[in-house]
Structures are given as C-alpha cells and as structure tokens.
C-alpha positions, 0 to 999 in steps of 0.5 A: 197006112194011109195016115203013115203017107199022109203024113209023109206028104206034109212033111214035104213042103215042094208036093204042096201046089204053089198058087199065085198068092203063096208065089207072090208072098214067097217073091215078097219076102225074098226081096224083104231085108230083115236084118234089122229084125233079126240083128244079124246081115245074113240073107240065108238060112231058116227065119227066127220066130221073131222074123216069121212074126213080123212076115206074118204081120206083112200077110196082115197088112197086105190081105188088109185084116185088121185082127189077129184072129183073122191073121190066124186062121189065114195062115192055118188055112194057108199053110204054105204061105205061113212057111213061107212066113217062116214058121214050122208047119208041122207044129202048131202056129203060135198061138194069138197071145204070141202074135200080141206081145210081139206088136206090143214089145216090138221096139219101133226103132227096129221097124223105121230101120227096115222102112229106111232099108227100103227106100234107100234100095229104091232110091238106088234102083231109081224110083224114089225120089226126093224132088217133090214131096208131100206131108199129110197125116190121116187120122187112125181111130183107137178101139174103144166104144167112143168111136162108136157112133151108135153110141149115145154115150153123154160127153163121150167127146170131152178131153176129161172123159178119157176111154178106159179101153185105152189110155194112149189115146187122145182126142182129136179132130177131122175134117172132111176136106182141106177148105178153110171154110169147111164145117162137116168135121168130126171128133175121134178118139185115137192117134195120126199117123203123119207120112212124107209121100214121094209125089211122083210115085205115090211111095211112102218116105217116111212115117211117124205116129204121133196121138190125135191132138198133135197139129200137123205143123209141129212135126214136119221139121222133125220129119224132114230132118229124120228123112234128110238123114238118109235121103237128102231132100235138098232142093225139094219142092215141099207139098202141104195142105193149109195145116202146114201154113207156118213160118218155120215151115216156108223158112226152113225148106227155104234156108236150110234146104234149098227147096221150094214151099207149095202150101195155101194160106191159112187165112186165120180168121182174116179178111178178104178186103176188096181192092183197086188195081193198085192196092188200095182197099174200098171201103164199106161204102165203096170209096177208095181208101188213102195209105196213112202210114206204115207199122211193125208188129210181131216182125210183121209190117202193115200198111194202115189205110184210112177213110178218103174223108179224113184227110180232107177239109171238106166236111163230109158225112160218111155215105152208109153212116158208118159207126166209126165215122165221127161228123165234123172231125174227118174220122172213118174206118181204117183198114190194114194189110200185111205187106209181104216181106217174107217167104212165105207172103211172097209167094204167088199162089195164083201161077200155074207152076204153083197150082201145078205142082200143089196138084200134085199132093193127090198122092198123099191122098191116094197113098192114105187110101192104100193105108186105110185099106191095109186095115189101118183105119180103126184099129184093134189094138188098145196102146199107143206101142201096138198103134205105132207099131202096126201103122210101121208094119202097113207101111213096110208092107205098101214098100216091100210090094213096091220092091218085089214089083220093081225087081221082077218087072212088074213096074205097072202094079207096085202100087197095086197089090191085086193085080200084083198078086195076079201076076205072081 
C-alpha cells in the first residue's frame, strides 16, 4: 500500500518542492524560443525529445559541466529540472549515447538561428546594441593526451603529429597577453571560438568556431557580414586587439559600414626610430637625417632619409664609424618611414578618445571568462562538429540567462548566473 501511495505522489509533478534552482530553469525555458530546434512555431504543448535534449545541454552549460556523465547524474538527481527540460520523468532518462549522438548530429545552423533570435529579442528590448562591438577569440583545447602538461611524449606539438583521438583538431598557439613583445606562449591542439561582443553589456552577438590554426583576422569580415544581416553594424566602433590589425578590416569597417576602428598597431618586426619633433629620424650617431625622396612599394608610400654627410662637400668621418659609411664618398646609412596615406596609419592612437574606447575591449575578456566557466576551456568530445555545437550552446545558455533576467526585471543579474539562481 505504501508503494502505491508513493507512486501516486511521484506522478503528480505539482507535489514536488519548488526550489530556487528549479524555478530558475523553469523561467529560463519559458522565455527560450525553441522553434528553430523543433521546426515549429508553436510555443505551447509538450516538448519533443529533441527539444528536451537541447534544454538539457542548456542545463549542462549553466551548471558548468564538461561531460555528459555529469549532466546525466545531475538530471537523475534533480527530476524536477529534468521535467522542465521536457523529459518524461515517469520513464528512464535517455542513455549517454542518446545525448552523445544528439550533440554530434545537431545541425549547427539551427543553433545559429536560435542565437540570432535571442540577440534580436535583446535588441528589441533595448539591451544589446551594435554601437561598440569587440571581436576576440579564445582557445578551446581538444580532448587528447597531447594537451596534457604531464605528458612527456616527444614532438607532441608537431604539425605532422596529428592526435588520433581527434582527427578534426589542429595545432594552434596561445599567448599570455596582447603585448607585441610577449614571449610567454604555449601550443595546443584544438579549436578557436571567435565571438563578437557588445562591449557595453558584455553579451555575445555572433560566434564562430574554427580550428586552432586559423588566424583571427581571416574570419573578422565574414563575422561582420553575417552579423549585419540581422543586426545592422552601421556606424559602429569596431574594437579588436593587434591580431586584427589588417588593412582590409580597416577599409571595410570605414567604407562599407561607415564605422571607426580602434585597433592597436602590430609592429610586425618594424623598428621604432628616434625622431625629431618635425619628424626627421635620428641616426645611430645622434645626427639628424635629411630627406632623400619618396617612393611607392606594394601600395605604400615611404619617405627616405639619408646620412647628413651625404649632401655636403665637407669630407667628414662618421662619429661611430658606421659600416654603411664609406670614407671619402659621402655615403652613409638610410632609414625609411611609411607615410600615413591610408586609414589604418592615419589613426592617432595616442588620443584620449582612442584609449577610452579601446579600454572597452576588456568586456571581451570578461565574456571569454564566463564562456570558459561553462565548461568550454577543454572539451570532452572528440570531433569538430560536437565541439562547434557545444560552443554554440554555451553562448545560447548565457544569452538565455540574460533574457530571463531582463524579462523578470532582474537586470542586475543578467551577467551573473549565481545571483540569478539565488533570486529565482
């Protein structure tokens, strides 16, 4: 008799004690548009298994789990949350392999559509704006022993030593900071996640996953073009680190979108010459050099400066006996300075305006930190398709938190999941 009574209680979901975390997920899924996942525009009715699996991965990213086994155990121990995901808790939850097949076979374009709807909704609510946008990438390490710091395997970071565990990952390099003289870098096998962030709210607008060897600058224009299709980026202030210091990016932002770029110069091995206030460089001997004509090369105009003894009838010796100076022939060293005849070089990066706008790029770093805390710093999957889908779901979960916070008037919590769970 006691067993029958217990079964009747379990069948009535309303008899479960509603805790703040369960209420948090109830509100989260209530404001999540699942129409791209289900292929239907209906917002009511019981969720399909495909929608339930999708919602369960939202739980996985909100809880910061990195493995499906952790998610599976969590849902089994919190059946009310599994119910809000859309599972029939009167039956056993789907197996590990069902979750694994779902994340591997999911069409990433569907996830892109879900994220687009979220961004559009936040834009209509007046939260997300494209006035100040920053682009950055974060490394995502693959699930392979090559990335294990305790591994003493030789040549594990050689391009031809492809990990057998993940045939899709590639070899990349990650530096510790954005300084051009940074020598603290490390290699890794894996992927990159490029994300365009609203630098005012710190929320993502568009994301793209590539393999680790892809340069940041090569995907910037594609990301801007895709974003402009659903959220206009006209007259935007585009912010990026030195990895985006490419002429095509400057010209596209300026000419096609009417915006401004706030990107520091990448020296790329150039030397910083000492100059006089009028712009003439100073030679190694401490003498002011003279102008000696201009010339154009590869679309750039360069001003040539020569030794001050070159144009004098007085036969002098170089004070430091420079190797380029030939005694009795009035020759000496030369230096070249590129004349700023394009938009990239015409930007004054020493102004207060440039420095204050560029400081907004820290929002990209903060968002990347929240992205990694969702369990995306190192993957448990072993293929590129699953890695791409997990990255997209992590962004969707963070946007879903923001939407739930704004709709429920908890605007102060839309970037902090812990505080939102407490007030749910």
